[in-house]
Structures are given as C-alpha cells and as structure tokens.
N, C-alpha and C positions, 0 to 999 in steps of 0.2 A: 504494500500500500504506500503510495506516495505521501510524504509529509504534507500536511496542510498548514495554511497560515494560522498563526496564533491570533487570538482576538485582538483587534486594533487597540492600541493604547498609546498614550503619550510617553515619550522617553526623555530622560534628562538632556539638557542642552549639550552637556559634554559628550554624549553619545552621538548626537547629531553632528557635532564638530568632528568626531573621530571618523565617521563614515565619509564626510565630504572633505575633510582635510586630506585623507588618502586620495579621494577623487581628484582634488585640485592638484596635489603633488604628481599624480599620474600624468596629468596633462602639462605640467611645467616643462619637463624636458622635451616633450614633443614640440611644444611651442618654441622653446629655446633653439632647437635644431632648425626650425623654420626661420626664425629671426636672424640666425647667424649663418644661413645657408651660403651666402656669398663667401664667407671666410672658410667654412667647412669645405666648400667646393675646391678652393685653392689648396687646402691641406691634403685632401685625399684624391682629388681628381685634377691635378695640375694640367693646364693646357695653355697654348699660346692665344687661344680664343677665349676671352673671359665669359662669353655667352655659353660656350660648350661646358665650361667648368661649372657654371651656375646651373645649367640644365641637368648635368650629371648629379649634382648635389640634390636638386629637387626630385630627380628620379629615385634617388636613394630614400628621400623622405617619403615618396609614394610607396616604395617597396614595403615599408613597415605596415602599410594598410592592407597589403595582400594577405597577411596572416590574420587580420582581424576576424574575418568570417570563420576561420579555423578555430581561433580562440573562443569565439562566440559559441560555436557548436560544441566544443569540448568543455569549456569552463562555465558557460551560461547554464546548461542543464545540471551541472554539478551543484549549482545553487539551489535547484529544485529538489535534488536527491539528498544531498548531504547537509544542506543548510546554507543560508546566505553568508554566515561568518567564515566558514572554512574556505569558501570560494574567494571572498574578499582578501583573506590573508595570503592565499597562494598567488593571486594576481599581483598583489603589492610587492611580494618577495621577488617575483620574476621581473617586475619593473625596476626594482632596485639593482638587480644584477645587470640589466640592460643599460641603465643609466651609467653605472660605474664603469662597465666595460667600454662603452663608447667614449667616455671622457678620458680613459687611459690608453686608448689605441694609438700607437705611434703613427706618425705621418707617412705619406707615400715616399718622401725623401729619405726617411729612416729605414723602412722595411720593404719598400717597393709595392708590388701588387697585393701583398698580404694585407696591407692597410685597408684598402676599400673592401676586401673580402670580409675582414673582421667587422668593419662598420656595418656592412649589409647584414651579417649574422646577428649582430646585436639589435639592429632595427627589426629583424624578423621576430626575435624573442620579445621585443617591446610591443610589436603589433599584436602578437599572440596574447600577451597579457592584457593589453588594453581592450582587445576584443571580448575578453571575459569579464572585464571590470565593470562595465556600465550596467549589465543585467542584474547582478546581485545587489549592487548599491541602490539602484532604482527600486527594485522589488523590496529591499529592506526598508527604505524610507517610506514607500507607499503603505507598507503594512504597519509601520510604527507611528505614522502620523494620524492625528484625529481626522476623520473623513472631511469635516468642514474646513480643515486647514491643509489638506493634502497638496493643493496647488502651491501654497507658500513653502511647505517643506521640500517639495521636489524642485522648486525654483532654486533652492540652495545648491542643487547639483550644478546648475549652470553658473550660479554666482561664484561658487568656489573654483570652477574652471577659470572664471575671469579674474578671480584673485590671483590665480597662477599666471594669467596673462599680464596682470598689473605687476606682479613680482618680476616676471621675466622682462617686462619693459623697463622697470626701475633698474634691474641689474644691467640690462643692455645699455641704458643711458649712462649709468655710472662707469661702465667699462669703456664705452665709446668716448666719453668725455675725458677719461684719464689715460687712455692708451691710444697710440697711433695705429694705423692700419696693419703694419707689420706685427705689432704686439697682439692685436686682436686675432690675426691669422694664426700666429704661432702658439699662443696659450690663453688668450682672453676668453674665447668661447668655451674652453675646457673648464675654466673657473666657473662659468655660468652653469654648466652641467653638474659640476661637483657640489655646488650649493644645493641643488635638488637632491643629489645622492646623500648628502650629509643628514637630511631630514628623514630618510627612509627608516632607520631604526626606531625613531620616535613614532612614526606612523604605524609601524608594525605593533609596537607596544600598545598604542591606543586602540587599534582594531582588535587586539587579543582580549581586551577588556569589555568588548561589546556583548550585550545579551543577544540571544538568537530570537528572531521573529518567526521562524518556521518551527512548528511543533514537531518534536521527534516522532518518528514512526516506531512501532514495535519491532525489535530486531528480526523476529521470525516472519513478519509480514513485509519486510523491506523488499521491494522489487529489484531484480537484477538490472544492471545497466543495459539500457536498450541499444540495439545497433543504430548506426547513424541514420539509416533510412526511416526507422521507426521514430527516432527522436524528431526528425523533421516532420514526419507524418502526424505527430501528436499536436502540432500547432496548425495543421491544415484547416480544421473547422473555423479558425479565426482568420481566414484568408483575407476577407474584405478589410478588416482593421489593419492587417499586416501590410497589404498592398498600399492602402491609403497612407499608412504610417511611413512606409518607405518613400513615397512621393513627397510627403511633407518634410521628412527629415532630409531628403536630398536637397530641397530648396534651401532649408536652413543651413545645411552643411556647406553648400556652395557659397552662400552668403557669409557664413562664419569664416571660412578659409580664404575668401576674397579679402575680408577685413583683416584676417590674420597675416595675409601676404603683403599688407600695406608697407611694412618696413622694407621688404625687398623691392616692391614697386617704387617706393620713394628713392631708394638707393640707386637702382639700376635703370629705371625709366625716367623719373623726374630729376635724377642727378642731384639729390639733396644731400646734405651732410649726414653723417651717422647719428649725431646727437638729435637733429630734427627728426630723422626717420624713426628712431627708437621712441621719440616723444609721441608719435602716433600710436604706439603700442600702449603707452600709459593712458592716453585718451580712451582707447578701446577698452582696456581693463576697468578703468574707473567708472565710466558711464554704463558699461554692461552690468556691473555689479548692482548699481542702483536701479536700472530699468528692469532687470530680470527679477530682483526681489519684489519690486513693485508689481510686476506682471503676475507673480504668484498670488499676491494679495487680490489683485483685480479679478483673476479668473476664479478664485474662490467666491468672490462676491457677485460676479455677473455671468459666470459660465465660461467654459473653455473656448467655444467658437467665436463669440464676439471679440475676445481679446487676441485671438489668432488673426481674424480676418481684417478688422478695421486698421490696425497698425501695419498689417501685411500689404494692404492696398496703398497706404501712405508711403510705405517703403518702396513699393514698385514705382510710384510716380516720382520718387526722390532720387533714384539711383543715377540716372543720366545727369541731372543738374549738379549733383554733388561731385561726380567724377569730372565734369567739365570744370567746376571750380578748382578741384585739386590739381588738375593738369595745367591750369592756367594761372593759378594763384601765385603771386609773388609776396603775399602777406601771410605770415605764419598763422594768424588768427583765422583767416579765411580757410586755410588748409585744415586746421584742427576743427573749425566749426563744421565744415562739410563732413568730416569724419564722425563728429558727434551726432549729427542728424542720422546718418546711416546706422551707427551703433545703437542709438536709442530705439528706432523703429524695429530693427532686427531683434534687439533684446526683448522687447515686449511681446513680439509676435511668436518667438521661438519657444518660450516656456510652456504654454498650454499644449503644445504638440506632444511632448513626452508624457505630460500628465494624462492627456486623453488616451494615448496608446496604452499606458500602464493600467489605467482604470478599467479598460475594456478587455483585459486578459485575466483569466482566473489564476489563482495562486499556484496551482499545480504545474503551470507552464510559464509563469510570469517571468522568472529570471532568464530562462533560456530564450523565450520568444523576444523579449525586449533586447537581449544581447544580440540576437541574430538580425533583427530588424535594424537596429542601430548600426551594427557592423557592416551590413550590406550597403547602407546609404553612405557610410563613412568611407568604406574601402573603395567603392566605385568612384566617388566624387570628391572625398576629402583630400586624399593624398594627391589626386591628379589635378586639383584646381590650380595650384601654383604653376605646374608645368603647362597646363592649358593656357593660362593667362600669359605666361612667358612666350609661348609659341604664337598666340594670337597677336601679341604686340610685335613680335619679331617679323611676322609675315604680312601684317597689315600696316605696320608703322603707325598705328593709331592708338594713343594712350587711353582712348575711351573704349577699346575692345573689351576689357573686363566687364563693363556695364552691360553690354549686349548679352554676355554669357550669364550673368547674374539675373538679368531681367527675364530671360526665357525660363530659367529655373524657377523664378518666383511666380510666374504665371501658372506653371504646372502645379506648384505647391498650393496656390490659392484655390485652384479647382478641387484639390483633395481636401482642403480645409472646409470647403462648402459641403462636400459629400459625407464627411465623417459624422457619425452621430454625436450628439451632445451627451456628456457623461458626468457633468458636475452635480454633486449632491444638491446644491441650491436650486438647480434647474429641475432635477427630478422631483423635489418637494413641491415646487411651484406647479408641476403638471398633475399632482394628485388632487382630485376635486375635493372641496370641503364637504363634510357630511351635511345632509339636509337638516 
C-alpha cells in the first residue's frame, strides 16, 4: 500500500525555512554557472572565437537539464514511496557533490580535454539531483500548509529560488567590482560556487530535522518499486492537468531563463560593464522575491486563475517595449526599470501555476508527477533558452530577438492558463450554494 499524506497541519517556520533554504541553495549554483558562463567558457572551452566559447559554455549549462527528467522519474516517485524527507536529503547531498566538484575542476590549460569532461559529468549529476528536488519539496509544503494559505506557502519555493538569484547577483557584483576580467576567469567564478558549497552541510542538517508529511505504510503492505513504464502509467489519469501544466511551466521557464540570461545578454550583446550587468541580477532577485510572495497571498484570496492570467496578459504586452528600452537605453535607471517591469509581471503570474498543478494531483503520485512535469518543461526549454537567445541574436543581428521567443511562449502559456480548472479553496467554497 502506498503511503498516504498525513492530515494537513501547520508546521513551525523553521521547518518551512529548512525545506526552501535547501531549495534556494539548489538553484544558487545553477544560476551562478549561468551568470559566469562567459568566464567559464574561456576556462574550459578556450577558442579564438569568443562567441564559440560562450556557446560551448551555454551548451554545457543545457546538458545539466538533460538529466532532469531522469532524476524526476527516479527520485520524484521515491518521495511517494519512501517519504518526502529521504528524497529531499538525497537530492541535496548529490547537489553538494556536484557543486564542489565543479568548483574544483582544473582548467583546460591545466589538464586538457579532461577538464570539460569533468565539468559535463558534474553538470549531469547536478541535473539528476535537481530533477528530483522540486517534486518532494513541493509535495511536502503543499501537505504541510493550511489549505487556505497553500498558495503563500508554495510561493516561498519561488521566492527562495530568487533569494538565491539575489545572492548570486550580490556575489557577482562584489567579484566583478573587485576583480579584473583575468581574475574573474581564473578563480573568481570558483569562489562564487564555493560559497554555495560551503552552505550544503548546514542545509543537510536542517533537512534531517524535518518531520515527515507522508504517513508511513505498514512494512508488510509496502508495494515493491514499480518498473519505469508503470510509474509513468500511474500518472496517466491526470493527463489533462499534466499537459496543461507542462505548457504553463514552459512559458514560465522560458521567461525565467530569459530574465536569468540578462547578465550574459548585457555583457555580450549590449556590451555593458560586468558591474552593471550583474546589477540586473540583483534587480531580478529583489523584485521577484517581493512579487512572488505577494502572488501567493493574492491567489489564496482571489483564486489561482485570475492571478495567473491578468499579470500574464500584462507581461505579454510589456515584453517588446521593455526589450526595446534595454537595447537602446543609455541611462542605467531606464535599463533597470525595464527589467523591473518584466520581473514583476512574470513573478506574479508564475506562482499560481505550480500551486494549481500540485493541488490537482493526489498525494499518492504528487511528488513524482510534479517532479516529472516540472523537469520536462525545464529540461526542454530551461537549459536551451540561453543558447537559443544567443543563436537568434547571432543570426538575426537583432537585440530584440529574445522578445519574439518569449512572446510566443507566453501566448501558449496563457491559453493553458485559461483551460486549466480552478483549484483554490476560496473558489471552491464560493461555488457551494448556501443552504435554503
């Protein structure tokens, strides 16, 4: 018999922090790799053509996403069979190994072709771990949160990811301000990764103290591990929610990684200084934290769909004007202002998506299904976004090319947002007729 979710209950704030501190740290080094991709490319993929070096680095960034569906299929259902807590501990341990390994890998100049091979290996380990990270943490918090505050609790998943964005940006600005290009290339980016690795033992200790939200099954009744085909088949009855969820997450993923790529965009396309470019990351992290936490509160009060769709439409009509301002701005505040508009609308619109998907999946498949849905969207479009943007700009010569890519994705996402059922408790209550 598969374990069932324990009765929903509030958990102390320190436990909420433990779940999402780990979640935020999991994304810190992924983001750091993206922000320092120009320098990492020179370290492991030296080339006379700077564009080829950058593209190789971004391709390595994408390779990590290839393993996400594998991690989701292996580790996500583990959260449904063994419990959320063991799965979260394992994913975080693997992330720590990958972060440390990448930071300590010697350069191409030191060990030749072995250097990129090692980096790719650690990226694969990291992608495998991240593929299994989102499902158990999301399921855990959905089960631990009071139903009427589930949106706010789950918004902290996004908010802590953006705390990692903010931290990565602050570290990047500090390093870019204090080091020259040669120092950033030789060891500056390694310092940024090691900062994340240093917090891994603390994160493991905090997660080890978490209570389990999945009630244990009797040992004799515990079902054997299902084959891969049967594990995938177990989520087939929820196909409509899964397909719509993938489409919505795809739009959010392309938007999130387009914004996350702004540092590279500013460095390589707009030819701005490193300090100004990393400042965009701080804007991204700071305003995402505020808007995403606010989005969680709003979708608990007004429902999931209105808080997805209204800011989603506003985001769609803002993408081109904001990119035009960024590509033409000679004023720092215009540049950061345009970034703020995109971040704010994207932040508000994205939170109800994961809440709606999670609420409409039963506890027996919740961890695995959320992991697989999220991993498919991320693996197909997250890691490839920076490479697609680089190629579009290279072959069109148009700095507005990313706006086309993001806008098309947003249109598809909005269609899915309209079609998915409403799942907010406040809306369910309002639809129950009053007794005569």
